[in-house]
C-alpha positions as a printed Julia matrix, in Angstrom:
225×3 Matrix{Float64}:
 -177.2    -83.64  -157.82
 -175.02   -86.11  -155.96
 -171.25   -85.78  -155.71
 -168.92   -88.21  -153.99
 -165.21   -87.49  -154.32
 -162.77   -89.18  -151.99
 -159.49   -87.85  -150.74
 -156.32   -88.6   -152.71
 -155.29   -92.17  -151.93
 -151.77   -93.51  -152.17
 -151.43   -97.11  -151.03
 -147.78   -97.47  -151.93
 -145.53   -98.63  -149.1
 -141.84   -98.46  -149.93
 -139.63  -101.47  -149.09
 -137.21   -98.97  -147.59
 -139.91   -97.81  -145.18
 -140.44  -101.4   -144.04
 -136.74  -102.07  -143.61
 -136.2    -98.89  -141.64
 -138.99   -99.89  -139.26
 -137.8   -103.49  -138.87
 -134.1   -102.74  -138.65
 -134.54  -100.01  -136.07
 -130.98  -100.46  -134.82
 -129.53   -99.07  -138.04
 -128.79   -95.41  -137.35
 -127.49   -94.59  -140.84
 -130.37   -94.79  -143.33
 -127.93   -94.83  -146.24
 -127.18   -98.45  -145.43
 -130.5    -99.5   -146.97
 -129.73   -97.99  -150.37
 -127.59   -99.28  -153.2
 -126.08   -95.93  -154.1
 -123.38   -97.32  -156.37
 -125.78   -99.8   -158.02
 -123.42  -102.7   -157.4
 -126.04  -104.93  -155.84
 -123.73  -105.68  -152.94
 -125.37  -103.58  -150.17
 -126.39  -105.47  -147.0
 -130.09  -104.91  -147.63
 -130.26  -104.92  -151.44
 -131.6   -108.47  -151.58
 -134.33  -107.63  -149.1
 -135.29  -104.57  -151.12
 -135.62  -106.73  -154.23
 -137.72  -109.28  -152.34
 -140.02  -106.73  -150.77
 -140.59  -104.62  -153.91
 -143.0   -107.07  -155.65
 -144.8   -107.68  -152.36
 -145.27  -103.94  -151.9
 -146.57  -103.64  -155.46
 -149.08  -106.46  -154.94
 -150.21  -104.91  -151.64
 -150.76  -101.54  -153.37
 -152.83  -103.15  -156.16
 -154.91  -105.03  -153.58
 -155.68  -101.86  -151.62
 -156.45  -100.01  -154.85
 -159.16  -102.62  -155.47
 -160.47  -102.74  -151.9
 -160.36   -98.98  -151.38
 -160.52   -97.39  -154.84
 -160.64   -93.66  -155.33
 -164.22   -92.38  -155.55
 -165.16   -89.86  -158.21
 -168.92   -90.05  -158.7
 -171.06   -87.24  -160.03
 -174.79   -87.6   -160.78
 -176.61   -84.67  -162.38
 -180.38   -84.43  -162.09
 -182.49   -82.66  -164.68
 -183.41   -79.81  -162.33
 -179.72   -79.05  -161.64
 -179.48   -77.21  -164.95
 -182.64   -75.15  -164.51
 -180.44   -72.56  -162.83
 -177.01   -73.97  -163.47
 -175.22   -70.71  -162.67
 -176.77   -70.71  -159.2
 -176.1    -74.43  -158.64
 -172.42   -74.13  -159.55
 -172.13   -71.02  -157.41
 -173.27   -72.94  -154.32
 -170.35   -75.34  -154.9
 -167.7    -72.86  -156.0
 -168.19   -70.31  -153.2
 -167.23   -72.51  -150.19
 -164.33   -73.97  -152.2
 -162.99   -70.49  -152.97
 -163.25   -69.5   -149.31
 -161.36   -72.61  -148.23
 -158.71   -72.06  -150.9
 -158.22   -68.51  -149.66
 -157.55   -69.79  -146.13
 -155.37   -72.79  -147.03
 -153.4    -71.66  -150.1
 -149.6    -71.92  -149.95
 -148.69   -70.0   -153.09
 -149.92   -67.69  -155.81
 -149.87   -67.7   -159.63
 -148.74   -64.79  -161.76
 -151.59   -62.28  -162.01
 -151.46   -59.72  -164.8
 -151.19   -56.11  -163.68
 -154.11   -55.19  -165.94
 -156.41   -57.43  -163.91
 -156.01   -55.4   -160.71
 -156.87   -51.71  -160.24
 -154.31   -48.93  -160.18
 -153.45   -46.99  -157.08
 -154.08   -49.76  -154.52
 -150.49   -50.92  -154.25
 -151.22   -54.17  -156.1
 -149.49   -53.85  -159.44
 -145.89   -54.89  -160.0
 -145.18   -51.35  -161.17
 -146.26   -50.13  -157.72
 -143.9    -52.47  -155.87
 -140.36   -51.65  -154.7
 -137.54   -52.54  -157.07
 -136.62   -56.24  -157.05
 -133.22   -57.33  -155.86
 -132.93   -59.89  -158.67
 -134.67   -60.01  -162.02
 -135.99   -63.53  -161.36
 -137.57   -62.58  -158.02
 -141.33   -62.08  -157.7
 -142.32   -58.53  -156.89
 -143.49   -57.55  -153.4
 -147.12   -57.35  -154.57
 -147.19   -60.79  -156.18
 -149.26   -62.43  -153.44
 -151.39   -59.33  -152.87
 -152.67   -59.52  -156.45
 -153.79   -63.12  -156.04
 -155.52   -62.32  -152.74
 -157.38   -59.49  -154.46
 -158.43   -61.74  -157.37
 -159.76   -64.46  -155.04
 -161.69   -61.84  -153.05
 -163.3    -60.59  -156.27
 -164.3    -64.14  -157.22
 -165.83   -64.65  -153.78
 -167.67   -61.32  -154.06
 -169.15   -62.36  -157.41
 -170.41   -65.74  -156.19
 -171.73   -64.35  -152.9
 -173.86   -61.84  -154.79
 -174.92   -64.47  -157.33
 -176.35   -66.57  -154.5
 -177.93   -63.56  -152.77
 -181.06   -62.72  -154.74
 -181.85   -59.68  -152.6
 -178.54   -57.78  -152.73
 -180.15   -54.99  -154.78
 -182.41   -54.13  -151.82
 -179.48   -52.23  -150.3
 -179.73   -49.8   -153.23
 -183.44   -49.11  -152.82
 -185.05   -46.57  -150.51
 -188.58   -45.49  -149.72
 -191.91   -47.32  -150.02
 -193.28   -48.82  -153.21
 -196.87   -47.88  -154.09
 -197.55   -48.96  -157.67
 -201.02   -49.44  -159.1
 -202.28   -51.11  -162.23
 -204.6    -48.75  -164.11
 -206.61   -49.53  -167.22
 -205.57   -47.54  -170.27
 -207.51   -49.18  -173.12
 -211.0    -50.67  -173.38
 -212.94   -52.7   -175.94
 -216.32   -51.76  -177.44
 -218.08   -53.28  -174.44
 -216.17   -51.1   -172.03
 -214.01   -53.96  -170.76
 -210.41   -53.06  -170.01
 -207.97   -54.71  -172.41
 -204.69   -53.06  -171.44
 -203.24   -51.79  -168.18
 -200.32   -49.6   -167.21
 -198.38   -49.31  -163.97
 -198.55   -45.87  -162.37
 -197.24   -44.42  -159.14
 -199.69   -44.36  -156.26
 -199.96   -41.4   -153.89
 -197.67   -43.03  -151.33
 -194.94   -44.14  -153.7
 -191.52   -42.92  -152.48
 -189.4    -45.72  -153.95
 -185.99   -44.6   -155.27
 -183.31   -46.68  -156.97
 -179.58   -46.07  -156.94
 -179.09   -47.27  -160.51
 -175.45   -46.18  -160.64
 -174.71   -48.13  -157.46
 -176.49   -51.22  -158.81
 -174.62   -50.97  -162.11
 -171.29   -50.65  -160.27
 -171.95   -53.85  -158.31
 -173.16   -55.71  -161.41
 -169.96   -54.74  -163.24
 -167.88   -55.95  -160.31
 -169.79   -59.25  -160.26
 -169.2    -59.75  -163.98
 -165.51   -58.94  -163.59
 -165.27   -61.5   -160.77
 -166.66   -64.18  -163.08
 -164.22   -63.13  -165.82
 -161.34   -63.51  -163.37
 -162.71   -66.91  -162.33
 -162.58   -68.05  -165.95
 -159.16   -66.57  -166.68
 -157.49   -68.02  -163.58
 -159.52   -71.23  -163.4
 -156.45   -73.4   -163.97
 -154.73   -71.74  -161.02
 -157.44   -72.75  -158.53
 -155.39   -75.37  -156.75
 -153.31   -75.52  -153.61
C-alpha cells in the first residue's frame, strides 16, 4: 500500500490583500472596498485590474503544485484488511482526540448509564437550544471506545492477560487402523497443565471491541476537525 495525500492547498491571493500590502499608509481598510457598489471608490479600478491577474496566478499554481491524492492498493493489503485499516485509523483517531475543536451530537443510548455522560444526567439547560453539560463528554467517551477497539485489534496477544497457569497439552492417539497405525488423535491435559481462562473477561473485552467498531461506523461522518 502506498498513500500520498497532500495538505489542503489554497493558492488564491485576494486583490485586496495585495492592495493592503502595497498601500500600507492607508489606515482604514474600508477604503479598498466598494461598499455601495458605485464603482467610484479610489481603489475599485485597481481591484478590477488585479482580479484576473490573481485568478491566473491561482490557476498557474494549481498546475505547478496540484493537490496530491494518490492511493495504491497491493494485493496483500486485503489479506487482512481489518488489520491494515486499523493501523491507519488508530493514529488518526488519537490525533483527532488531541486536536478536535468541537463535538457532534451523540445519542444517549450510545453511552452507558450512571457515568455522568447522558444528557439526562446533566444539569438543566439555561436555554432549550443550548447543548447539555455532558455534550463533549459523550464524544470523548465515544472516541476512547473507538481507540480501545483498534488498539486491541492490532494487539494479537491481548487475551494473554486473561490466561493464568502453564499449558501442558498432549496429543494422544484415540483410533487405530487394522495395522495398528494411529489414525486419529485427541488433545488431553498433561500432568503439569494448570492453564485457566477467564472466558467472561475475554467475552467482555470482545463485546467492547465490537461496540467500538459499531460506534466507528455510526459516527464515521463526524470524524473531522
